[in-house]
DSSP file (Angstrom, degrees, kcal/mol; ACC not computed):
  #  RESIDUE AA STRUCTURE BP1 BP2  ACC     N-H-->O    O-->H-N    N-H-->O    O-->H-N    TCO  KAPPA ALPHA  PHI   PSI    X-CA   Y-CA   Z-CA
    1    1 A K              0   0    0      0, 0.0    43,-1.8     0, 0.0     2,-0.5   0.000 360.0 360.0 360.0 134.0  -12.9   21.7   -7.3
    2    2 A V  B     -A   43   0A   0     41,-0.2    41,-0.2     1,-0.0     2,-0.1  -0.792 360.0-122.3 -92.2 128.9  -10.1   21.1   -4.9
    3    3 A L    >   -     0   0    0     39,-2.0     3,-1.6    -2,-0.5    39,-0.2  -0.424  36.9 -99.9 -69.0 136.1  -10.5   22.8   -1.6
    4    4 A H  T 3  S+     0   0    0      1,-0.3    -1,-0.1    -2,-0.1     0, 0.0  -0.365 101.8   4.9 -64.8 134.4   -7.6   25.2   -0.8
    5    5 A G  T 3  S+     0   0    0     -2,-0.1    -1,-0.3     1,-0.1    -2,-0.1   0.693  98.1 111.0  69.3  22.5   -5.0   23.7    1.6
    6    6 A S    <   +     0   0    0     -3,-1.6     2,-0.4    36,-0.2    36,-0.4   0.155  41.5 112.5-113.1  21.2   -6.6   20.4    1.7
    7    7 A E        -     0   0    0     34,-0.2     2,-0.3    -4,-0.1    34,-0.2  -0.759  41.4-178.6 -95.0 138.0   -4.1   18.3   -0.1
    8    8 A L  E     -B   40   0A   0     32,-3.4    32,-3.7    -2,-0.4     2,-0.4  -0.898  23.5-130.8-130.7 158.6   -2.1   15.7    1.8
    9    9 A M  E     -B   39   0A   0     -2,-0.3     2,-0.5    30,-0.2    30,-0.2  -0.964  19.7-160.1-109.1 128.6    0.6   13.2    0.9
   10   10 A L  E     -B   38   0A   0     28,-4.0    28,-1.9    -2,-0.4     2,-0.5  -0.941   8.7-176.9-110.4 119.6    0.1    9.6    2.0
   11   11 A N  E     -B   37   0A   0     -2,-0.5     2,-0.5    26,-0.2    26,-0.2  -0.965   5.8-177.3-122.1 120.4    3.2    7.2    2.3
   12   12 A L  E     -B   36   0A   0     24,-3.5    24,-3.3    -2,-0.5     2,-0.5  -0.964   7.6-169.3-123.8 119.7    2.5    3.7    3.2
   13   13 A Y  E     +B   35   0A   0     -2,-0.5     2,-0.3    22,-0.2    22,-0.2  -0.899  14.3 175.8-105.5 134.1    5.1    1.0    3.8
   14   14 A S  E     -B   34   0A   0     20,-2.5    20,-2.3    -2,-0.5     2,-0.4  -0.956  17.7-166.8-134.6 154.9    4.0   -2.6    4.1
   15   15 A R  E     -B   33   0A   0     -2,-0.3     2,-0.5    18,-0.2    18,-0.2  -0.988   9.5-157.6-139.4 134.1    5.7   -6.0    4.4
   16   16 A L  E     -B   32   0A   0     16,-3.0    16,-1.9    -2,-0.4     2,-0.4  -0.972   6.9-166.9-113.2 124.6    3.9   -9.1    4.0
   17   17 A V  E     -B   31   0A   0     -2,-0.5     2,-0.4    14,-0.2    14,-0.2  -0.940  14.9-138.1-113.7 128.0    5.4  -12.3    5.7
   18   18 A L        +     0   0    0     12,-2.8    11,-3.9    -2,-0.4     2,-0.4  -0.705  22.0 176.4 -89.9 133.9    4.0  -15.7    4.7
   19   19 A R        +     0   0    0     -2,-0.4     6,-0.1     9,-0.2     9,-0.1  -0.908  18.4 177.4-136.1 103.5    3.4  -18.4    7.3
   20   20 A L        -     0   0    0     -2,-0.4     8,-0.2     4,-0.2     2,-0.1  -0.923  15.3-146.9-116.1 137.1    1.9  -21.3    5.4
   21   21 A P    >   +     0   0    0      0, 0.0     3,-1.2     0, 0.0     5,-0.1  -0.368  57.1   1.9 -86.7 169.7    0.8  -24.7    6.8
   22   22 A G  G >  S+     0   0    0      1,-0.2     3,-1.5     2,-0.2     4,-0.2  -0.268 126.1   5.5  63.6-130.1    0.8  -28.2    5.3
   23   23 A I  G >  S+     0   0    0      1,-0.3     3,-0.5     2,-0.1    -1,-0.2   0.791 132.2  49.9 -67.8 -31.5    2.1  -28.7    1.8
   24   24 A F  G X  S+     0   0    0     -3,-1.2     3,-1.4     1,-0.2    -1,-0.3   0.148  73.4 114.5 -98.5  27.0    3.3  -25.1    1.2
   25   25 A H  G X   +     0   0    0     -3,-1.5     3,-2.3     1,-0.3    -5,-0.2   0.856  64.9  71.2 -57.6 -37.5    5.3  -25.0    4.6
   26   26 A F  G <  S+     0   0    0     -3,-0.5    43,-1.0     1,-0.3    -1,-0.3   0.695  95.2  52.1 -60.6 -17.4    8.5  -24.7    2.5
   27   27 A L  G X  S+     0   0    0     -3,-1.4     3,-1.4    41,-0.2    40,-0.3   0.487  81.9 127.0 -93.6  -4.3    7.6  -21.1    1.6
   28   28 A S  T <   +     0   0    0     -3,-2.3    -9,-0.2     1,-0.3    39,-0.1  -0.181  68.6  25.3 -58.3 147.0    7.0  -20.0    5.2
   29   29 A E  T 3  S+     0   0    0    -11,-3.9    -1,-0.3     1,-0.3     2,-0.2   0.523  86.8 136.6  71.4  10.8    8.8  -16.9    6.3
   30   30 A S    <   -     0   0    0     -3,-1.4   -12,-2.8   -12,-0.3    -1,-0.3  -0.603  36.7-164.2 -76.0 146.8    9.1  -15.6    2.7
   31   31 A S  E     -BC  17  65A   0     34,-1.8    34,-2.3   -14,-0.2     2,-0.4  -0.925  22.7-157.1-138.7 157.4    8.3  -11.9    2.5
   32   32 A V  E     -BC  16  64A   0    -16,-1.9   -16,-3.0    -2,-0.3     2,-0.4  -0.995  13.4-160.5-134.1 136.9    7.4   -9.0    0.1
   33   33 A E  E     +BC  15  63A   0     30,-2.8    29,-1.7    -2,-0.4    30,-1.2  -0.946  12.7 173.2-120.4 139.2    8.0   -5.4    0.8
   34   34 A T  E     -BC  14  61A   0    -20,-2.3   -20,-2.5    -2,-0.4     2,-0.5  -0.989  20.2-153.0-144.1 152.8    6.3   -2.5   -0.9
   35   35 A N  E     -BC  13  60A   0     25,-2.1    25,-2.1    -2,-0.3     2,-0.5  -0.989  13.4-166.5-128.2 119.6    6.1    1.4   -0.6
   36   36 A I  E     -BC  12  59A   0    -24,-3.3   -24,-3.5    -2,-0.5     2,-0.4  -0.943   3.7-173.7-113.2 127.1    3.0    3.2   -1.8
   37   37 A T  E     +BC  11  58A   0     21,-2.6    21,-2.8    -2,-0.5     2,-0.3  -0.948  11.9 168.1-116.3 138.6    3.1    7.0   -2.2
   38   38 A S  E     -BC  10  57A   0    -28,-1.9   -28,-4.0    -2,-0.4     2,-0.5  -0.982  31.2-138.6-153.9 140.6   -0.1    9.0   -3.0
   39   39 A H  E     -BC   9  56A   0     17,-1.0    16,-2.7    -2,-0.3    17,-0.8  -0.856  29.4-172.6 -90.4 126.8   -1.4   12.6   -3.1
   40   40 A I  E     -BC   8  54A   0    -32,-3.7   -32,-3.4    -2,-0.5     2,-0.3  -0.926   4.0-174.6-122.9 152.0   -4.9   12.9   -1.8
   41   41 A A  E     - C   0  53A   0     12,-2.3    12,-3.2    -2,-0.4     2,-0.5  -0.921  26.1-122.6-137.9 163.2   -7.2   15.8   -1.7
   42   42 A L  E     - C   0  52A   0    -36,-0.4   -39,-2.0    -2,-0.3     2,-0.3  -0.916  36.3-176.7-107.9 131.7  -10.6   16.9   -0.4
   43   43 A T  E     -AC   2  51A   0      8,-3.0     8,-2.2    -2,-0.5     2,-0.3  -0.857  18.4-155.3-129.0 161.1  -12.9   18.0   -3.1
   44   44 A Q  E     + C   0  50A   0    -43,-1.8     6,-0.2    -2,-0.3    -2,-0.0  -0.835  13.4 174.2-143.7 103.1  -16.5   19.5   -3.2
   45   45 A D  S    S+     0   0    0      4,-1.0    -1,-0.1    -2,-0.3     5,-0.1   0.888  80.1   7.8 -75.0 -41.2  -18.7   19.1   -6.3
   46   46 A T  S >  S-     0   0    0      3,-0.5     3,-2.5     0, 0.0    -1,-0.2  -0.947 104.0 -73.7-133.9 159.9  -21.8   20.6   -4.7
   47   47 A P  T 3  S+     0   0    0      0, 0.0     3,-0.0     0, 0.0    -2,-0.0  -0.285 120.5  11.6 -55.2 128.5  -22.2   22.4   -1.3
   48   48 A G  T 3  S+     0   0    0      1,-0.1     2,-0.7    -4,-0.0    -4,-0.0   0.419 100.3 109.2  83.4   2.8  -22.1   19.9    1.6
   49   49 A D    <   +     0   0    0     -3,-2.5    -4,-1.0     2,-0.0    -3,-0.5  -0.732  46.1 177.0-111.5  81.7  -20.8   17.0   -0.7
   50   50 A L  E     -C   44   0A   0     -2,-0.7     2,-0.4    -6,-0.2    -6,-0.2  -0.649   3.8-176.7 -87.8 138.3  -17.2   16.4    0.3
   51   51 A K  E     -C   43   0A   0     -8,-2.2    -8,-3.0    -2,-0.3     2,-0.6  -0.987  23.7-135.0-134.6 145.3  -15.1   13.6   -1.3
   52   52 A L  E     -C   42   0A   0     -2,-0.4     2,-0.4   -10,-0.2   -10,-0.2  -0.886  30.6-168.1 -98.4 120.0  -11.6   12.3   -0.6
   53   53 A V  E     -C   41   0A   0    -12,-3.2   -12,-2.3    -2,-0.6     2,-0.9  -0.908  23.4-135.7-118.9 138.0   -9.8   11.8   -4.0
   54   54 A I  E     -C   40   0A   0     -2,-0.4   -14,-0.2   -14,-0.2     3,-0.1  -0.795  21.1-173.9 -86.0 111.7   -6.6   10.0   -4.8
   55   55 A K  E     -     0   0A   0    -16,-2.7     2,-0.3    -2,-0.9    -1,-0.2   0.896  65.3 -10.0 -71.1 -47.9   -4.8   12.3   -7.2
   56   56 A D  E     -C   39   0A   0    -17,-0.8   -17,-1.0     2,-0.0     2,-0.4  -0.968  60.8-161.8-148.5 158.5   -1.9   10.1   -8.1
   57   57 A C  E     +C   38   0A   0     -2,-0.3     2,-0.4   -19,-0.2   -19,-0.2  -0.940   7.9 178.0-150.8 125.8   -0.5    6.9   -6.8
   58   58 A S  E     -C   37   0A   0    -21,-2.8   -21,-2.6    -2,-0.4     2,-0.4  -0.956   7.5-164.7-126.3 152.2    2.9    5.3   -7.2
   59   59 A H  E     -C   36   0A   0     -2,-0.4     2,-0.4   -23,-0.2   -23,-0.2  -0.955   6.8-161.3-133.8 154.0    4.3    2.2   -5.8
   60   60 A L  E     -C   35   0A   0    -25,-2.1   -25,-2.1    -2,-0.4     2,-0.8  -0.976  19.9-136.2-138.5 118.9    7.7    0.7   -5.5
   61   61 A L  E     -C   34   0A   0     -2,-0.4   -27,-0.3   -27,-0.2     3,-0.1  -0.650  17.4-164.0 -70.4 112.2    8.3   -3.0   -4.9
   62   62 A G  E     -     0   0A   0    -29,-1.7     2,-0.3    -2,-0.8   -28,-0.2   0.793  50.3 -78.2 -74.7 -27.0   11.0   -2.8   -2.2
   63   63 A G  E     -C   33   0A   0    -30,-1.2   -30,-2.8    -3,-0.1     2,-0.3  -0.829  36.7-118.0 151.3 170.9   12.1   -6.4   -2.6
   64   64 A F  E     -C   32   0A   0     -2,-0.3     2,-0.4   -32,-0.2   -32,-0.2  -0.997  11.7-158.9-141.8 147.6   11.2  -10.0   -1.9
   65   65 A R  E     -C   31   0A   0    -34,-2.3   -34,-1.8    -2,-0.3     2,-0.5  -0.975   3.4-162.0-125.5 134.6   12.8  -12.8    0.0
   66   66 A V        -     0   0    0     -2,-0.4     2,-0.6   -36,-0.2   -36,-0.1  -0.971   5.6-166.4-120.7 122.5   12.0  -16.4   -0.5
   67   67 A N        -     0   0    0     -2,-0.5     2,-0.6   -40,-0.3   -37,-0.2  -0.935   6.4-158.8-106.0 118.5   13.1  -18.8    2.4
   68   68 A L        -     0   0    0     -2,-0.6   -41,-0.2   -39,-0.1   -42,-0.1  -0.903  15.4-132.1-100.5 121.9   13.1  -22.4    1.5
   69   69 A Q        -     0   0    0    -43,-1.0   -43,-0.1    -2,-0.6     2,-0.0  -0.252  30.0 -95.9 -65.7 146.9   12.9  -24.8    4.5
   70   70 A K              0   0    0      1,-0.2    -1,-0.1     0, 0.0     0, 0.0  -0.360 360.0 360.0 -61.4 144.5   15.1  -27.8    4.7
   71   71 A G              0   0    0     -3,-0.1    -1,-0.2    -2,-0.0    -2,-0.1   0.401 360.0 360.0  95.9 360.0   13.7  -31.0    3.4
């Protein structure tokens, strides 16, 4: 049972930048961007038992960039 008025929308943007040492240094400063959107709700199965539920979740890969170091 979804509690009335307890639904929220969560929008999470993230960017991952790689900084790698040693043999993989040529990939340093490469990045990946993503945008995650989800509807979350507070539910109650039994009195006093509240749960946070992800109702749906979609993601969009914003893009990626690869920087190759010289050499």
